[in-house]
C-alpha positions in Angstrom: 120.2 94.2 72.6 124.0 95.2 72.3 123.8 98.3 70.4 121.2 100.1 72.7 121.8 102.4 75.8 121.6 100.6 79.1 118.5 103.0 79.8 116.8 100.9 77.0 117.6 97.4 78.2 116.1 98.4 80.9 113.1 98.6 79.1 113.0 96.0 76.8 115.9 93.5 77.1 115.4 89.7 77.7 112.7 89.7 75.4 111.4 90.0 71.8 108.1 88.9 71.2 106.9 87.2 67.8 104.2 88.2 65.6 101.1 88.1 67.8 103.0 86.9 70.6 102.5 88.5 74.2 104.0 92.1 74.8 105.5 91.4 78.1 107.2 88.5 79.5 104.9 85.7 79.9 104.7 83.7 82.9 105.1 80.0 82.4 103.7 79.0 85.9 104.5 75.2 85.3 106.6 72.9 86.9 106.9 70.4 83.9 107.2 70.4 80.2 105.7 67.8 77.6 107.7 66.3 74.7 106.4 63.7 72.2 109.3 61.2 72.7 112.1 59.7 75.2 114.6 60.6 72.8 113.4 64.2 72.4 113.9 64.5 76.5 116.9 62.5 76.5 118.7 65.2 74.6 117.7 68.0 77.4 119.2 65.6 80.1 122.1 65.1 78.4 122.7 68.9 77.7 122.6 68.3 73.8 119.7 70.6 73.1 118.4 73.7 74.6 114.6 73.3 76.1 112.6 73.0 79.5 111.9 69.9 81.1 111.6 70.9 84.7 111.7 74.5 86.2 114.0 73.7 89.2 116.6 73.6 86.4 115.2 76.3 84.4 112.0 78.1 82.7 111.2 80.3 80.0 110.3 83.3 82.2 113.1 83.3 84.1 115.3 82.9 81.4 114.3 85.6 80.2 114.5 87.7 82.8 118.0 86.1 83.8 119.0 87.2 80.1 118.0 91.1 80.8 120.0 90.8 83.7 122.8 89.7 81.5 122.6 92.4 79.0 122.7 95.3 81.8 125.9 93.7 83.5 127.7 93.4 79.9 127.8 89.5 80.5 127.6 86.3 79.0 125.5 84.0 80.6 123.2 84.6 83.7 121.0 82.4 86.2 118.0 83.5 88.5 118.3 82.1 92.4 116.3 82.2 95.0 117.4 84.9 96.9 120.6 87.1 96.9 121.7 84.4 99.7 121.7 81.6 97.2 123.3 83.3 94.4 126.6 84.6 96.6 126.3 80.6 98.0 126.4 79.4 94.6 129.0 81.8 93.0 131.4 80.5 95.6 130.7 77.3 96.0 130.8 76.3 92.0 134.3 76.6 91.7 135.4 76.1 95.4 135.2 72.9 97.5 135.8 70.9 100.8 139.7 71.6 101.1 139.7 75.1 99.6 140.0 78.6 100.8 138.7 82.0 99.5 139.9 85.9 100.3 136.8 88.4 101.4 136.7 91.5 102.1 135.1 92.1 105.7 132.9 94.5 104.1 130.0 92.6 103.3 126.2 92.1 104.5 126.1 90.3 107.3 123.8 87.3 106.1 126.9 86.5 103.4 129.6 87.0 106.5 127.4 84.3 108.1 127.5 82.1 105.2 131.0 82.6 104.6 132.5 82.4 108.1 129.8 79.8 109.7 127.7 77.5 107.3 130.5 77.3 104.5 132.9 76.4 107.0 130.9 73.4 108.2 131.8 72.4 104.4 135.2 72.8 104.5 136.0 76.1 103.0 138.0 78.3 104.6 137.7 82.2 104.2 139.9 85.1 105.0 138.7 88.5 105.9 140.3 91.6 104.7 139.9 95.3 105.3 138.8 96.4 101.7 141.4 99.4 102.2 144.3 97.3 102.7 147.6 97.5 101.3 148.7 95.7 98.0 150.8 93.8 100.0 148.3 93.1 102.9 145.9 91.2 100.5 149.4 89.6 98.5 149.6 88.0 101.9 145.7 86.8 102.1 146.2 83.8 99.4 147.0 80.9 99.7 147.6 78.0 97.3 144.4 76.6 97.3 143.0 79.9 97.2 139.6 79.5 94.7 138.4 83.0 94.5 137.9 86.7 95.7 134.7 88.0 96.8 134.0 91.2 97.7 130.8 94.3 97.2 131.0 96.9 95.4 129.3 99.2 97.9 129.0 97.4 101.4 125.8 96.8 103.1 125.6 98.7 105.3 129.3 99.9 105.9 129.0 101.5 102.7 132.7 101.0 101.4 133.5 101.4 97.8 135.6 98.5 97.1 138.6 98.9 94.8 137.4 96.9 92.1 140.3 97.2 89.8 142.9 96.7 92.7 140.9 93.5 93.9 141.0 92.2 90.3 144.4 92.4 89.8 145.3 90.4 93.1 143.0 87.8 92.4 144.1 87.5 87.9 148.1 87.7 89.5 147.2 84.4 91.7 144.8 82.5 88.9 141.3 82.9 90.5 138.3 84.8 89.7 136.7 88.0 91.7 133.1 87.7 92.4 131.8 90.9 93.4 128.4 91.3 95.0 126.7 94.2 92.7 123.1 94.9 94.8 123.6 98.4 95.6 125.1 100.0 92.7 123.1 98.0 90.1 124.6 97.8 86.2 123.1 100.9 86.1 125.6 102.9 88.2 128.7 100.7 88.3 129.3 97.5 85.9 132.2 95.6 87.0 133.2 93.4 83.9 133.8 97.0 83.2 136.6 97.4 85.8 138.1 93.4 85.7 135.1 91.8 88.0 134.5 87.8 86.5 131.4 86.7 88.1 128.8 89.4 89.7 125.8 88.6 91.8 122.7 90.7 92.5 120.3 90.3 95.5 117.3 91.4 93.5 115.0 91.9 96.1 116.7 94.8 96.4 117.0 98.1 93.8 116.4 95.6 90.7 112.6 94.6 92.3 112.4 98.0 93.7 108.9 97.1 95.9 109.5 95.1 98.0 107.4 92.4 96.1 109.8 89.5 95.5 112.6 87.9 97.1 115.2 87.0 94.5 118.7 86.7 93.0 121.2 86.9 90.3 124.6 85.6 89.5 126.0 86.8 85.8 129.4 85.8 84.2 131.4 87.8 82.4 132.9 84.8 79.9 136.2 86.3 80.9 138.0 84.0 83.1 139.7 81.7 81.3 139.1 78.2 83.4 141.5 76.0 80.8 144.3 78.2 81.7 143.9 76.6 85.2 142.5 73.5 84.8 143.8 71.9 87.8 142.4 74.4 89.8 138.7 73.7 88.4 138.4 70.4 87.6 134.7 70.7 88.2 134.8 73.1 84.9 137.6 71.3 82.8 137.3 67.6 83.3 134.2 65.1 82.6 131.4 65.5 85.3 130.3 62.1 86.2 127.3 63.5 87.7 126.1 64.5 84.5 126.6 61.7 82.2 130.7 63.0 81.6 130.4 66.7 80.3 133.1 68.7 80.4 131.3 72.1 80.8 134.2 74.4 79.0 134.8 71.9 76.1 130.8 71.9 75.5 129.6 75.3 76.3 132.8 77.5 75.9 134.1 80.3 78.8 131.2 81.9 78.2 128.5 79.4 79.5 130.6 76.9 81.2 130.0 78.3 84.8 126.5 79.3 84.5 125.5 75.9 83.1 127.5 74.4 85.9 125.8 75.8 88.7 122.4 75.5 87.0 123.2 71.7 86.4 124.6 70.3 89.4 124.0 73.0 92.2 120.6 74.3 91.1 119.6 70.4 90.4 121.1 69.7 94.1 119.9 72.8 96.0 117.0 73.5 94.1 117.0 77.4 95.3 115.0 78.4 91.9 113.1 81.8 91.8 109.3 81.5 91.0 108.4 82.6 87.5 105.7 84.6 89.5 108.5 86.4 91.3 110.9 86.7 87.7 107.7 88.6 86.3 107.4 91.0 89.1 111.2 91.4 89.2 111.5 92.2 85.2 108.4 94.9 85.8 111.2 96.9 88.4 114.2 96.8 86.0 111.6 98.3 83.7 112.1 101.4 85.6 115.3 100.5 87.3 117.1 103.4 85.6 114.8 106.2 86.6 114.5 104.8 90.1 118.3 104.5 90.6 118.7 108.8 89.6 115.6 109.5 91.9 117.3 107.1 95.4 120.8 108.8 94.6 119.3 112.1 94.6 117.5 111.6 97.8 120.5 109.4 99.3 122.5 112.7 98.4 120.2 115.2 100.1 119.8 113.0 103.1 123.4 113.0 103.4 124.0 116.3 103.3 122.0 117.4 105.5 122.9 115.3 108.0 126.2 116.4 107.9 125.7 119.7 109.4 123.3 118.0 112.0 124.5 118.6 116.0 123.5 115.4 117.3 124.9 113.0 114.2 128.3 112.3 115.1 129.5 111.0 111.6 127.9 110.6 108.2 128.8 107.9 105.4 127.7 108.0 102.1 130.3 108.3 99.2 128.7 111.2 97.1 129.7 114.0 99.5 133.3 115.6 99.2 135.5 114.7 101.8 133.9 111.1 102.5 136.5 108.3 103.0 135.1 107.0 99.3 134.7 109.8 97.7 137.4 109.4 95.1 136.9 106.0 94.2 133.5 106.7 94.1 134.3 109.4 91.2 136.0 106.4 89.8 133.7 103.7 90.1 130.2 105.1 90.8 130.3 108.9 88.6 126.7 109.1 88.5 125.9 107.9 91.4 125.9 105.0 94.4 122.6 104.4 95.4 120.1 105.6 98.2 121.2 104.3 101.2 122.7 106.4 103.8 124.6 105.2 107.0 125.4 107.9 110.1 125.8 107.2 113.4 123.4 109.1 116.2 125.1 111.0 119.1 124.6 108.8 122.2 125.2 105.2 120.9 123.6 102.3 120.7 120.1 104.0 122.1 120.1 107.4 120.7 119.8 105.2 117.6 117.4 103.2 118.7 115.0 106.3 119.9 115.4 108.0 116.9 114.5 105.4 114.9 111.3 104.6 117.1 110.3 108.5 117.0 110.5 108.6 112.9 106.8 108.9 111.2 107.3 108.1 107.7 110.5 105.7 107.2 109.5 102.3 108.5 112.1 100.6 110.5 112.2 96.9 108.6 114.4 94.1 107.8 115.0 95.3 104.3 116.7 98.2 102.1 116.4 99.6 98.7 112.8 100.2 98.4 110.6 102.3 96.8 109.6 103.4 100.1 112.2 104.4 102.9 113.0 101.9 105.7 115.8 102.2 108.1 117.5 99.9 110.4 120.2 99.3 113.4 122.3 96.4 112.0 124.2 96.1 114.9 120.8 94.9 116.8 119.1 93.3 113.2 121.4 91.9 110.3 124.9 91.6 111.9 123.7 90.8 115.3 125.3 87.6 115.1 128.7 89.3 114.9 130.8 90.1 118.2 132.0 94.0 118.2 135.2 92.9 116.6 133.5 91.9 113.8 131.3 94.6 114.1 134.3 96.9 114.1 135.8 95.2 111.0 132.6 94.9 108.9 132.4 98.7 109.2 129.6 98.2 111.2 129.5 100.7 115.0 127.1 100.2 117.4 125.4 103.9 116.9 124.4 103.3 113.0 121.6 103.8 111.2 121.3 102.4 108.6 119.0 104.7 106.2 117.6 103.4 102.5 116.1 106.9 100.8 113.2 105.9 99.1 111.0 107.5 95.6 109.1 110.0 97.9 110.1 113.7 98.2 113.6 114.7 100.0 111.8 117.7 101.8 109.4 115.2 103.4 112.5 112.6 104.3 114.3 115.5 105.9 111.8 116.4 108.0 110.4 113.3 109.4 114.4 112.8 110.3 114.0 116.2 111.7 111.4 115.7 114.0 113.1 112.5 115.2 116.2 113.8 116.4 114.4 116.5 118.3 113.5 113.7 120.6 116.7 111.9 120.8 
């Protein structure tokens, strides 16, 4: 559907029914698939034919939904995962091995930071975390001879920093490595990182893409633009025979447009099994069908709440890139001209205790370990998602003790503002 606008792709992308076939994407709730001969199945195991043999690797429902997200991002191939965490892990581990190095923005989701700084470090992969507002010289200094990728978030959760994608892409490509961007908060409706030089995009589909708190999931999309063969010595997993999969060389068999996702499926999904269930993929698609409509409302509510908070005497600071004067306003005008997201971060005067008291008195907004939902929710990250960080790490991630992450849902903005006002009165 490449000739259609993104709004149309949200509704109809990924699946085109034939004559007499279901209008909605069918849920193929089956672990296995039947074949007439062992030869037929053997071709699938050798990656010589397309098809399905075990849902841990691929499933028709999942592939249709991944295809829609691929179209939305403007990529060449995509895969669903069981969560956004799995998507970020696979996106890096697919090209970085023990002894390798990755450059990452400090302003990323707390769970991703822990994945990189603790868990993947145990696997022998070293990460250098750098301020997203760093100078070009500081960014250059972070690279090493064994650097395999650069990672960042379009809009950081919960710091709401806006990444200068072109700056990071230019640095990555100058060192012969891809830029991986987590585009969860912006979604392809508001930003398509491939158009600014990113090479791989990830999503926690649990958030705006699903939009209703119904199913956990993730997605990886490949732009198909990074030339792995130009740096063959750096990426042997893609450019040399894979002994664990019948000696296939992914770039030769599947080209630049399919090598990365095929390897992630054939190797990582095979071995780790972080598959999204077909039922969750079906629910995700229902969310995608209204994504373009919902994002506009989320942004409208986020803007209204941010403007109210900016002038409230009990609020010490507000971060929302749609506000003129915000530190990231100019970058947002470049990368997110049609809106960013519905999440507003702010500080309550009085620090951590005041922030917690404010949240306790909210009536409409619920305290949840969630964000980007149809229903408004909020969180105190220093006590929850970023709890594992020390004060220095919190500061680097843009998370202060007084920070409240307020995720505006689809309710009437007047009701959200009234709820915030009454809760602040009690602080």
